[in-house]
N, C-alpha and C positions, 0 to 999 in steps of 0.2 A: 833444792839445797843450794846454798851459796858456795861457789867455788872460790875459796880465799886466794889460792895461787893465781887464778885467772884475774881476780880482782886486783891483786897487787901488781900484776903485769900491766894492767890498765893505768894504774897510778904512775908506774915507771914511764909509760909512754907520754903521759901528761907532763911529767917533770922534764922529760927529754924535749918536749915541745917548748916548754918555758925556757930551757937552756938555749935551744935554737933561736928563739925570739930574742933573747938578751945578747947572744953572740953575733947575730946577723943583722939586727935592726937597730940603727942609731936612735930612732925615735923611742924605742923600748927602753934604751938606757936613759934617755931624757925623762921618760915616765918614771923609771925606777928612782932617779935622783929626786924628782918632784915628790914621789910617794914618800920616800924616806924623810925629806925635808918637812912635809906636811904632818907626818906622824910625829916627828920630833917637836914641831911647833905645837901640835895639839897636846902632847904630853907636857911641854913646858908651861903652857897656859892653863893646864888642867881643865880642859873644856868639859862641858856637861855631857851626861850620858847620851842624850838625844842628839847633841852636836856630833858626838863620836859616830853615831849611826849614820848621819848625813855624810860625814867625811868618808867613812868606809864605803857607803853606797857610791859616792862620786868616784872614789879611787877604783872601785871594782868595775864600774861602768866603763871607765877609760881603758882599763886592762882588757876587759872583754872585747871592746870595740877594736883595740889594737891587735889582739889575737885574731879576731875574725878578719880584719882588714889584711893582715899579713897572709892568712890562709887564702883569702880570695886572690890577692896579688900573685901568690905562688901558683895557684890553679890556673889563673889567666896566663901567666908566663909559660906554664907547661903546655897549655892547649894552643896558645898563639905566641910562639917565640918571636915572630916578626911583628912589627908594629901593625896594629889594626885599629881604626877609629872606635869601633865598638868595644874592643878590649880596653882601650884608654878610658872610655866612659865608665865601664864597669869598675875599673880601678879608682877612678875619681869618686864614684858613688861610695865605694867602701871607705875611702879616705875621708869623705864628708861625715861618715858615721863617727869616726874618731874625733873629728873637729867638733861636732855637736856634743859628744861626751865630754871633751876637754872644756868647752865653753860652760857646760853645766857644772863641771867640777870647779871652775874658776868662780862662777856665780855663788856656789855653795860656800867656797872658801871666803869670799868677800863678805858674805852675809854673816858667817860665823866669826871671823877674825876681826872684823871692824871694831867690835866692842872691846876687844882685848888690846888692840894696837893703838887705837885713837882715844 
């Protein structure tokens, strides 16, 4: 049997996590601005359905990478409050995931919007 009350609590925790991300992480606010800009641009140019799918995929990948990166950073800071070279490497690897997702998103955006802008 599905426990709806428990399920709703889970969603509340997820929303709480998103709020923390947006309030505490400057890069998340940059991602939010970019997300809103790209969604507005996509609507303005009335992009095709498959292009929408690529845009949403790219945006989603960046947000997932940013959330995981932030979670990993918080865990590392909790476990190793003082600087440690291995902790730094772990954080760098997590940040690299965001970078790769962002590069993917830029490539998708260039491929889709070049025909509308030029």
